[in-house]
Each structure stands twice: as C-alpha cells, then as structure tokens.
C-alpha positions as CSV (number, residue, x, y, z in Angstrom):
1,M,-15.1,21.4,7.9
2,R,-16.2,17.6,8.6
3,S,-19.0,16.1,6.3
4,E,-20.4,12.6,6.8
5,Q,-21.6,12.6,3.1
6,P,-19.0,12.2,0.0
7,V,-18.9,15.5,-2.0
8,G,-18.7,16.3,-5.7
9,R,-20.6,15.8,-8.8
10,D,-21.9,12.3,-7.6
11,S,-23.1,13.4,-4.4
12,P,-25.5,11.0,-2.9
13,G,-28.4,11.5,-0.5
14,P,-29.0,9.0,2.4
15,A,-29.1,5.6,1.6
16,Q,-32.3,4.2,0.4
17,P,-33.8,0.6,0.3
18,G,-32.6,-1.6,-2.3
19,T,-28.8,-0.3,-2.5
20,A,-27.5,-3.7,-2.8
21,A,-29.5,-4.1,-6.0
22,R,-28.7,-1.4,-7.6
23,A,-24.9,-1.6,-7.0
24,A,-24.7,-4.2,-10.0
25,E,-26.4,-1.5,-12.1
26,N,-23.3,1.2,-10.9
27,D,-20.9,-1.2,-11.2
28,G,-18.6,0.0,-13.5
29,S,-15.1,-1.0,-15.3
30,V,-11.8,0.8,-14.2
31,T,-9.5,2.2,-16.0
32,W,-5.8,2.5,-15.5
33,S,-6.0,6.1,-16.7
34,E,-9.0,7.1,-14.4
35,I,-6.8,6.2,-11.3
36,G,-3.5,7.7,-12.4
37,L,-1.5,4.6,-13.4
38,D,1.3,5.2,-15.7
39,T,0.1,1.7,-17.8
40,M,-2.2,-0.7,-17.9
41,A,0.3,-3.2,-16.6
42,S,-0.2,-1.6,-13.0
43,M,-3.6,-2.4,-13.1
44,L,-4.8,-4.7,-10.2
45,V,-8.3,-3.4,-10.1
46,V,-11.2,-4.8,-12.5
47,S,-14.5,-2.8,-11.5
48,L,-15.8,-0.8,-8.8
49,G,-19.8,-0.6,-7.4
50,R,-21.5,1.7,-4.9
51,N,-23.5,-0.2,-2.4
52,S,-24.2,3.0,-0.3
53,S,-23.3,6.2,0.4
54,H,-20.1,5.0,2.5
55,S,-20.0,1.2,1.1
56,F,-18.3,-0.2,-2.0
57,T,-17.3,-3.6,-3.7
58,G,-14.6,-3.9,-6.0
59,H,-13.3,-6.9,-7.9
60,C,-9.6,-7.3,-8.6
61,Q,-7.2,-9.4,-10.4
62,W,-3.9,-10.2,-9.1
63,P,-1.4,-11.8,-11.6
64,R,0.5,-14.7,-10.6
65,L,3.6,-12.9,-12.2
66,H,2.9,-9.8,-10.5
67,P,6.7,-8.5,-10.4
68,L,6.3,-8.8,-6.1
69,N,5.3,-12.5,-6.5
70,E,7.8,-15.0,-6.1
71,R,8.1,-17.2,-9.3
72,R,6.9,-20.4,-7.6
73,L,3.9,-22.7,-7.7
74,P,1.2,-22.3,-6.2
75,A,1.7,-18.8,-5.9
76,V,0.8,-16.7,-2.9
77,P,0.3,-12.9,-3.3
78,H,2.7,-10.5,-2.2
79,P,1.1,-8.8,1.2
80,L,1.9,-5.3,-1.1
81,I,-0.4,-6.1,-3.6
82,M,-3.0,-5.9,-1.1
83,V,-2.2,-2.5,0.0
84,E,-2.0,-1.4,-3.6
85,S,-5.3,-2.5,-4.5
86,T,-6.5,-0.8,-1.5
87,R,-5.0,2.4,-3.0
88,Q,-6.2,1.6,-6.5
89,L,-9.7,1.1,-4.7
90,A,-9.8,4.4,-2.8
91,R,-8.3,6.6,-6.1
92,A,-11.7,5.2,-8.0
93,I,-13.7,6.3,-5.2
94,E,-12.2,9.5,-4.9
95,R,-12.2,10.0,-8.6
96,R,-15.7,9.0,-9.0
97,H,-17.7,10.2,-6.1
98,L,-15.8,12.6,-3.8
99,R,-14.0,15.0,-6.4
100,E,-13.9,16.7,-9.7
101,A,-10.8,15.1,-11.7
102,A,-8.7,18.5,-12.1
103,V,-8.0,18.1,-8.3
104,A,-4.7,16.8,-7.2
105,A,-5.3,13.2,-5.6
106,L,-5.2,12.6,-2.2
107,E,-2.0,9.9,-1.1
108,P,-1.9,7.2,1.5
109,V,-0.3,8.6,5.0
110,S,-0.9,5.6,6.9
111,V,-1.4,2.1,6.1
112,S,-2.6,-1.0,8.2
113,A,-2.8,-4.6,6.7
114,G,-3.6,-8.0,8.4
115,L,-3.2,-11.3,6.8
116,R,-4.8,-14.8,7.8
117,P,-2.1,-17.2,6.8
118,E,-4.2,-20.3,6.8
119,V,-6.3,-19.5,4.3
120,Q,-4.6,-17.3,2.0
121,P,-5.1,-17.6,-1.7
122,Q,-3.2,-19.9,-3.5
123,E,-3.3,-20.1,-7.1
124,G,-1.3,-21.7,-10.5
125,D,-3.6,-20.0,-13.2
126,S,-2.8,-16.7,-14.7
127,A,-4.5,-14.5,-11.9
128,T,-6.3,-14.6,-8.5
129,A,-9.9,-13.4,-8.7
130,V,-10.5,-11.1,-5.5
131,E,-13.7,-9.3,-4.1
132,A,-13.0,-6.2,-1.9
133,R,-15.8,-4.9,0.5
134,L,-14.9,-1.2,1.3
135,L,-15.9,1.5,3.9
136,L,-15.3,5.0,3.3
137,S,-15.0,6.5,6.9
138,D,-13.3,9.7,8.6
139,L,-14.2,12.2,5.6
140,S,-13.1,15.7,5.9
141,T,-13.8,18.2,3.5
142,C,-13.2,22.1,2.6
143,S,-14.6,24.4,-0.2
144,Y,-12.9,22.4,-3.1
145,G,-13.5,19.0,-1.9
146,P,-11.6,16.3,0.4
147,T,-8.5,16.8,2.7
148,S,-8.5,13.5,3.9
149,Y,-10.6,10.3,4.2
150,R,-9.9,6.6,5.6
151,V,-10.7,3.3,3.3
152,T,-11.0,0.1,4.7
153,A,-11.2,-3.0,2.7
154,E,-12.0,-6.4,3.4
155,F,-10.6,-9.0,0.9
156,A,-11.9,-12.4,-0.1
157,H,-11.2,-15.4,-2.3
158,R,-14.1,-17.5,-3.5
159,G,-16.4,-16.2,-0.8
160,V,-13.1,-16.6,2.2
161,P,-12.3,-13.5,3.9
162,F,-8.3,-13.8,3.9
163,A,-6.9,-10.1,4.6
164,S,-7.8,-6.6,5.2
165,C,-6.3,-3.1,5.0
166,T,-7.2,0.3,6.1
167,M,-5.6,3.3,4.6
168,L,-5.7,6.8,5.6
169,L,-5.5,9.7,2.4
170,A,-4.5,12.9,2.7
171,G,-2.6,15.8,1.1
172,A,0.8,15.4,0.4
173,S,3.2,16.6,3.1
174,R,5.6,19.6,2.1
175,T,9.0,18.4,0.9
176,W,11.9,19.5,2.8
177,E,15.9,19.5,1.7
178,F,17.5,16.3,2.2
179,R,21.0,15.8,1.2
180,S,22.3,12.5,1.2
181,D,26.2,11.4,0.6
182,E,26.0,9.5,-2.2
183,G,29.5,8.4,-2.3
184,S,29.0,6.6,1.1
185,L,25.7,5.1,-0.4
186,A,27.4,3.5,-3.3
187,R,29.9,1.7,-0.7
188,L,26.7,0.2,1.0
189,L,25.7,-3.4,0.5
190,H,22.3,-5.1,-0.6
191,P,21.3,-7.9,1.0
192,P,20.4,-11.1,-1.4
193,A,16.6,-11.2,-2.0
194,A,16.0,-14.2,0.2
195,A,17.2,-12.3,3.4
196,V,14.5,-10.1,3.0
197,G,11.8,-11.9,1.8
198,A,11.7,-10.4,-1.7
199,A,11.3,-12.3,-5.2
200,A,14.3,-10.6,-6.9
201,D,17.2,-8.4,-6.3
202,T,15.3,-5.9,-8.0
203,D,13.1,-5.5,-5.0
204,V,15.2,-4.8,-2.4
205,M,14.7,-1.9,-0.2
206,V,17.5,-1.7,2.2
207,A,21.4,-2.0,2.1
208,R,23.6,-2.3,5.5
209,A,26.3,0.1,6.2
210,P,29.5,-1.4,7.3
211,Q,28.7,-0.9,11.0
212,G,25.5,-2.9,10.5
213,R,23.6,0.0,10.4
214,L,20.4,-0.1,7.8
215,V,19.5,2.5,5.3
216,L,16.6,3.0,2.9
217,L,18.3,2.3,-0.7
218,P,15.8,0.5,-3.2
219,R,17.8,-1.5,-5.4
220,D,15.8,-0.3,-8.2
221,P,14.8,3.4,-8.0
222,G,12.1,3.3,-11.0
223,H,10.6,-0.1,-9.6
224,P,7.6,-0.3,-11.3
225,V,5.3,-1.0,-8.4
226,L,6.8,0.6,-5.6
227,L,8.4,3.5,-7.1
228,P,7.0,4.3,-10.4
229,G,8.4,7.5,-12.0
230,R,11.2,7.4,-9.8
231,P,9.9,10.0,-7.2
232,D,12.5,11.6,-4.6
233,F,10.2,10.8,-1.7
234,L,9.2,7.3,-1.0
235,P,5.4,6.8,-1.1
236,A,3.9,4.9,2.0
237,A,3.6,1.4,0.2
238,A,7.6,1.6,-0.3
239,V,8.0,2.7,2.9
240,L,6.0,-0.5,4.5
241,E,8.1,-2.8,2.3
242,A,11.4,-1.1,3.5
243,G,10.1,-1.6,7.4
244,R,8.9,-5.4,5.9
245,Q,12.1,-6.2,4.7
246,A,14.4,-4.8,7.5
247,T,12.3,-6.8,10.0
248,L,12.7,-9.8,8.0
249,L,16.4,-9.5,7.7
250,H,16.7,-8.6,11.6
251,A,14.8,-11.5,12.5
252,G,16.0,-13.8,10.3
253,R,12.5,-15.0,9.3
254,T,11.2,-15.5,6.0
255,A,8.2,-13.8,4.1
256,D,5.8,-16.4,5.2
257,A,6.0,-15.3,8.7
258,V,4.2,-12.3,8.1
259,V,1.0,-11.8,9.7
260,G,0.3,-7.9,10.1
261,L,2.2,-4.7,8.7
262,S,1.6,-1.0,9.4
263,V,3.4,2.3,8.8
264,D,2.5,5.8,9.4
265,L,4.3,9.1,7.7
266,R,5.2,11.9,9.7
267,G,6.8,13.6,6.8
268,P,8.5,13.0,3.6
269,V,10.8,10.0,3.8
270,P,13.9,10.6,1.0
271,S,13.9,8.1,-1.8
272,R,17.6,7.5,-1.0
273,G,19.9,7.4,2.2
274,A,17.3,7.6,5.1
275,A,18.4,5.1,8.2
276,I,16.1,3.0,9.2
277,E,16.0,1.1,12.5
278,V,14.3,-2.3,13.9
279,D,13.7,-3.1,18.0
280,S,12.0,-6.4,18.6
281,E,9.0,-6.8,20.5
282,S,6.3,-9.6,21.4
283,G,4.6,-10.7,18.5
284,G,6.9,-9.4,15.9
285,A,9.1,-5.6,15.7
286,R,8.6,-1.7,15.4
287,F,10.8,0.3,12.8
288,L,11.4,3.8,13.1
289,V,12.8,5.4,9.7
290,T,14.8,9.1,10.3
291,A,16.3,11.7,8.0
292,A,19.0,14.2,9.3
293,G,17.8,13.9,12.7
294,R,14.4,13.9,12.0
295,A,11.8,10.8,12.5
296,V,9.8,10.3,9.2
297,A,7.9,7.4,9.4
298,T,7.1,4.5,12.3
299,G,6.0,1.6,11.7
300,S,5.1,-2.1,12.8
301,V,5.8,-6.1,11.4
302,M,3.7,-8.7,13.0
303,L,5.4,-12.6,12.6
304,L,3.8,-15.7,13.4
305,Q,5.3,-17.6,16.8
306,P,8.0,-19.4,15.8
C-alpha cells in the first residue's frame, strides 16, 4: 500500500494557506534521545519545523572540531557531516510525523550527495550554522506505519545553497552469516589518513592486502560517527565513506576533489573483511563491495577534473 500523506499520530490533512507562517510555530528543538543517538555529542541538528505535509525546514550546527573534520582553519565540513545531518533530520521527521516511537526506525539504504566546491562554507568559529530545506517523498506504508520513504535535503549557509543529499530509508535487510579470516586481516596495512582524505588515522576505513586488493577494515571499529555501538554490519554512511576513501587512494587525489557521492546497499555489509574494488570512469569512479562472492553495495564518487 502506498500513501501520499504521512501517517501516525501527527498525520496532517492537505496543506492549507499560511503553512509557511505556521512553520515557525511548529518549529521545535530536536533532542539527541528523540532521534536515537547515543550521546548529545553526536548531535548535528538543532531544530525541525514543518512547512506543509511534505516539506520541512531544519537548522543544524556543524562543529569545527567534529571528529571527521580536518584540523585546519578555516574549517571546511566533511561531506559525511551533511549525510549524517540528513539522517538525523529524517529520523526526526519519522519520529514526529510518521510513526509511533515504539516502532523500530528505518535506516538509510541509498544515499546520493552533491557538493558545490566554490561555495562550501568555511568557518573559523566554533561551529557552522546551516539551514536545510527538506522534501519528503515516495512514502510507502502498511498497517503499522511507513515501510520506506525518501528525504531530499538542500543545505544552505548564510542563504547560499552549497550541497544537497537524497536518502532512501527502509527496513533493515535480513542479516546473513559471513566469516572473515581474522588472522589474514591482522596482516593487512592501513594507508595513512592523508592518502584517503581522512582527518585522522582512526577515521581510515580501508586496508590494503599484499596483492593490492582493498578490503573494508575500519581502523576504529567503534568510530563515534561512522560506527556508533560497534555494529556487525556497516551502515550506509560508513560504506559511503569507505568508497570515498578507496576512490581517493585509487586516483591519488585529495579530499577537496570530491564533488559527489552515492551508495546503494544491496544487502548487509560486514564490518570487517568485505572487498572493495574501484574502477575509474569519466568524471570520477565507481566502486563495488563484495562479501563471500556477493555484491552487497555499489556506489560512485564524482571528482573535479584536474
């Protein structure tokens, strides 16, 4: 069953005149517990307001000293901060307007992000204030609530749009058993952070085998942003970051060259030992993640032309 209206206790009727004016009245602070974060330190979203049944406005604060940001001034936000902000905003929309709190939240299964390098915000202060305009679409529901939906977010800083992110959220795929050879993984070498566009060695998500093969092997299995709670299977953002790092390593480019990212999960991606292959193409590269002979994720990275 597909519905074009959000469902749940806050289900609205058709949009009425003056919804933009009422958005300020409906605007409310978002709490870290409300959107399922482990700590307040992970918060990127400040507030969320509803403009109509399918459009929303969010406000974010992106800390200059966020774990993923390089320690330089002025700071340019890491693209995964935008992706995580979109996920947090989607979680707030879902929690407030689509379902009861007792039902398990949906998770990102497909992500596509685009950047405008010439207008990326650069901040020397403690945080970057960002506004997000969001559109809810492709909402599918059943008797107990939504089964999938899509959120498209456009981010602006001081009134200038600089990035966008589209995210499809759905129920988690059924897990499957995957045995990695921990002994062989221990012999793999992690590249230095600078080689994969990471801010610190603990952010490195890939490792190289002696034959040159790359595998997913997070340097920090409990990374506070990419892998909170030490999951057995990688969330979409972690796979996207691994694809970004593998592409930069393959192309010999720096993080500033990235202008677009996308990933589609085909199934659960093991947190350690899945292989990742990168193939160059016009404008960037595509990557494929496989585990035990299965294709579990595909994606692409767009790069500025040298």
